[in-house]
N, C-alpha and C positions, 0 to 999 in steps of 0.2 A: 490492474488495471481498476481504478473503483469507481461507484456510484455516491448518488445521493443517498441521503431517507425517503426519501420521494420517489422513485426513481426507484426500488431497489422493490419498496411498495406493489408498483402497475405491475413491474414483472412477477411476484407472486399473484396479482387479483390473477398474470391470466393464468397463473397454473392453480387457480382453484381453493389458492390461501387466503384464511382468514386475515384481513383485514379495514382498518379505520377508515376510515371518510377521510378528505383533506383538498384542501384546495394549497393552490401554490401562492405565493407571494414576491414579488420585487417591491413591491411599497408598501406604506401603512398604511394608504386606502383601499388597494389589495387584498391586503388581511382584512383588514373591519371586511367587507363588501363579503371576502370567500365563508368570511362569519359568515353572514349574515348568510349564507350561500347553502352552506350544511346549515343552520336552524338547530336549536335546541338552546338551551340553556349554560353551558359549558364546553369551550374547547384547551387545546393546547398549542402554545404557539411555540413551534424550532424553529432553533435555528440550523441552517442545513449548509455543513463543512465536511472534509475531509478528515471528519477527528469523531475518536471516541471523548467521555467525558464533557459532552458539555452540558448536562444539567449542570453538574459540578458544579464545571466557569459562569454559570451564567445566561445559560444557554435555552433554557427548557424552560417557560413560565405557565402555568395554568390561569385563565383565564374563567368569570365566573359575569361577566357580558362585555359586548361591545366593548365600552368605553374600557376596559383594561385591557382588551383584548387591541386595542388601538396602540394602550400605552408599552404595556410589552413590546409590539411589532416596533415603534421607536426607537426605542430603550435598545435595540437587539437589534433590528439593519447599520450597521455600519460600525457593532461595535466588532474587535478584537478580539478574540475570546480563545483567551489560554490556557490548554488541556496537556493534561500526563503525553496524549500520542502526538503534540502539535509544535510541542519545544519551544524555545521563552517565546519566541518571534512570534506565536500567536497566529490567526484565518482570521482574514476577514470575511464578515457575514456581509452576504449581497445575497441570498434566499431567505425566505422563512417559507413556511407547511405549519400551518392553520391547521388542524387537526381535532377534529368530533371527541367528544369525553365521555366514558364510559365508568360505568361500578364494576371498579376492580377486585375478583374474590380472595384472588393470592399470582401471586409473581414464579417465573422460574425463570430458568439459565436455559438458551438450547444453542449450540453451534452444531458447524460440521464442517472439518479437512481433512485433510488428503496428509494419513498418515504414512511415511513412507519407511519404518524402521518394519510395516507390514501387508507394507503395499495395496493398501485397503481403504477409501473414505470409511470415515469412522464419526459417529454420531456422538457427542458431549453434551449430562444434560445434568440441569440440577436443581432443586430445591429452594433454592441460592440464587435467587433473581435480583435487578436489577442492584445490582452491583455488582464491581471489575470480579469477573472469572478467578483472576489471576490473587486476588487476595483471598478469594474460596477455598483454591488449591494449596494455598499454604498456611491458609488456620483448621480449616473442616474437609481433611482434600477427599471424607470417607463416605462426605454429601454428593462426591460426584461420579457419577455411571458414561460409562466407554461400552457401546455397543459399536463393532466394527462389520462392516454390510461386505462383505464377501465379492466380486467382479462377476464370478457364477452363480449365484442365484441371485443376485438384487437384494431390492429390502423387501423383505420376508414379515407378513402382521404378528409373526411374532416378535420383531427387532423391536414392533412398534412399540408391541401392551408392555410389551422389557422396557424400553423407555417411562412407561408412561407409569406405570407399575416406581419405576427404580427414582422414577420423584417425588414420587404419594401418590399423582392422585386410585382414587381410590371406586367413585361412580362408575358404575357398566360405562354408562349413556359418553362418558367425561371420556372416556383409559376409547369407547372408538372414534370419536373427533380429535383427539389428542394422533389416536395410530393412522386418521389418511391425511391432517395436517403433518407428521414428519416422513410418512409416504410422499405427498406429495415435496416437499421441500425436497427431498433426495431426488426426486427425479426433476426438478428445477436444477440443484445443483448438476445433473451429471447434461443435462442437455446443451446446459450455458458454459460445459467448463467452467466453472466456477474453478476458485483457491479456495471459497473464506465464505460461506454463513454463517451470521453470528446473528441471532435476535436472544438483544435482551433489555428489554424484559419482553420475555412467552406470557401470556398470563389466561387467566382464566375467570368468566365475569361472574356477578350475578344474576345474567340471564342462560348462562348455560352453553357459555359458546369460548372455543382455545381460541386465539387469536396472537399475530406482533405486534404487539406495541411499538418495537422497534426494526431496523432490518438494518444490516449491512450485507451488503455482496461482495464481493471482490474477483475476477476472472484474471482467466491467465490472458495476459498478452502475447502468445507465441501463437493462441488456438481464435483469435481474436478476423484473421479472415473468415474464418469458420461462419460470422456470427457481424455479417456489418449492420444489423437493431442494433447490435451491444453498439459497436464502435460511437454512434450516434448520441451516445449518453458520455463520451469524455467528455468536462467540464477542464477546459486546459486554465479558466482561473482558477480551481483549485489543484496545479502544480505551479511550480518553477521556471520563469521563459526559459528560464537553460537549458533544463531537464525537457520540455520541449522541445526547443532548437534538435535537441541529441535528438531528439526521438524520430526529431525527419532523418535523418539519416545513418540511424540504425547503428543508434548505439546509445547503449544504459548508463546516466549519469545521475550520482545521487549528489547533492555537496555535501561534506560536513566540514566542522572546527578546523580543521589542521592546518599545516602552510605547507607540507608534501603533495605537488600536482599527481597525482599515478593513473596510468595510459595502458592497460594489461588488458590482455585478450582474452575472453572465459573469463565464469565468473568469480570463480574457484582460484582460478589463480590469482582474484585478484584482491580475493579476499585473502588470501593465504601474505602478499604482499603488500598490504596494511595493519597484518597481523605481527609480520618482520619487523615494518614501521614504528612500531608501536614497542616491538622487547630490542628494538635499540635506544629510542628514547626519545622516536618523532612521533610525531602527529598526522597524518593523509588527511591532504584537504578537500577530499573526492574517495566516489567509485566513480571509477569511467572505464566501461566493458566495452572495447570496440566488434569486440563478438569476433566469428571465424571467415564470414563475408566482408568487409571492410573494402571500400577501395581507399589510394590514395587519398580520394577529396575527402571522407569521410575520417582518414585520418590526419588532415589536414584545421577542418573541423575542427575535434576532439581538443588539438594546444588550442585553437581558438578560444573556444568555450573553458578552458582548461586557465586559462590564461585572463581569463576575464572575471576570476578572483582574485583579488587586488591582495588577502593572505599570503598566496603563493610566491613561495622564494627558492624553489626546486621542483625540474619535475623527472618524477623517476619511472622511464618507459619499462615493461617486461616484457617479452615477445618468445614465446613458447612457438612457434611454428611450429606448425600444425595442417588444417585447413587454411591459415592466415601464412600466406608467405612471410618468412621475414624483411624479402627483399621491396613484396609490398611499403612494409613499413619505414622500412630505410627513408624509401625515396619519398613518404609521406613525412616521419622527420627531417629531411632536407630541403623540403619545398615550404614548410611550415615554418622551421627555421629563418628562414627566406625571408619570406613574403610577410612573415610579423614577425620579425622583427627581435626573437625570441633573445633574450641576457639574462636570464634568471641558466641557474647553473642544470643541465640538461646533460642527467647518466640515464645511459642504453645498456641492457640489458638483452643480449637475442640470443637464442635456444633455438635450433630445431630446424622444418624444411628449409635449403636458399640460407642457410648462414652465411655462409661465404659472401656469399654472395651481396648480402646485405651489410655485415661486415666492411664490404667491400668501398662498397655508395658512402657508409660511412663516411670511410678512414678518407676517400677521395674529392668529400664534401666541403673541405679546407675546414670547419663548422669547430668552434672548442664544443664537441662530446665527450662527453668523461664513459669512458667504457668499465662493465664490467664484467666478471666471470661467473657468478652466482648471483642469486638473487639475496646472500648475506652481504657482500660484497658492495651488492647495489646499494640496498639498504642503510652499510656504515656511511658510505659515499654520499648520499640522498639526505639523511639526515646532520654530516658537516656540510655541507657543503649551503642546507638549509640555514644554519647556524652562525655562517660566514668563515667556517673558516677554510683552508687552503687544503683542498686534494687532488 
């Protein structure tokens, strides 16, 4: 689950992480009133969408007067920002964050992620801030320092100093402040079950402060039941209607631009299914994981969501029955086919728990279902069917 920058900074403030003061605005008048309340003579007007690259897309503007705040707010609100993370369709700006200005001494990059190869939370920091970290990694990898935190010991002062020295800080007082900053961010990351914490840029100011000029926090959706206060931060306006609807039924759905609908149990199997469709020359229309405990009703809803995409020319159902039994999927397939009147070719591959019963249910349904022996066979048949060939 993603949240907005202003929400991330509110959370950081609770953990003692240094951020600038700001005001949230839904209208131009609110933006101007927020700037007045903050005081000063310099403000930054920021678009609030769940995507990076807002500055390059024109979503972050510096204002040196209230008239400029008004002009920038009027320009950004309602605008569709297209960045490298939004896709070509972009995202409409419905919320602004007006933040006080500061005198920046230097910009850095700081990120915290889970390194699954090491099974450790890892800090990534660089002296090159305010630019895409992917570009730095490609052109100047030596400017990135990584520090893995052993879960047995947790974050230690030595790690903080190593990060501070690694990004080029030399002043003892600044190193001390940076170390405290890093430790506080680690505490937030762990206690809130984050998957990503990114600050780009992290800055030092001429006043001698270390603060987060930008903030991005992502959370593990599987751990949200422990954090009802975080669930309240979810903004459904930043998600597609289909994704929100799918999540209400325990389904994981991501729309793509292909023409073969996919219904699979398990994220890994879903990724493999999409890969093999691509290998056979086809293109998946979605990622859809029904999980291990879906009901017949959830499976029917999955079909409904897939079929709402007018580009879908065939549907591939690929189930490996473990916790999710094949007969449950079969009942859902039959129920959906009858209630929704599925007209596109339906290719089904079942294997695992109750597979014989599942195949029997499909066979006795008298529906035009194309059976597949294995995943490769299923992908070939789905690609052929989507292109209008007889299968």
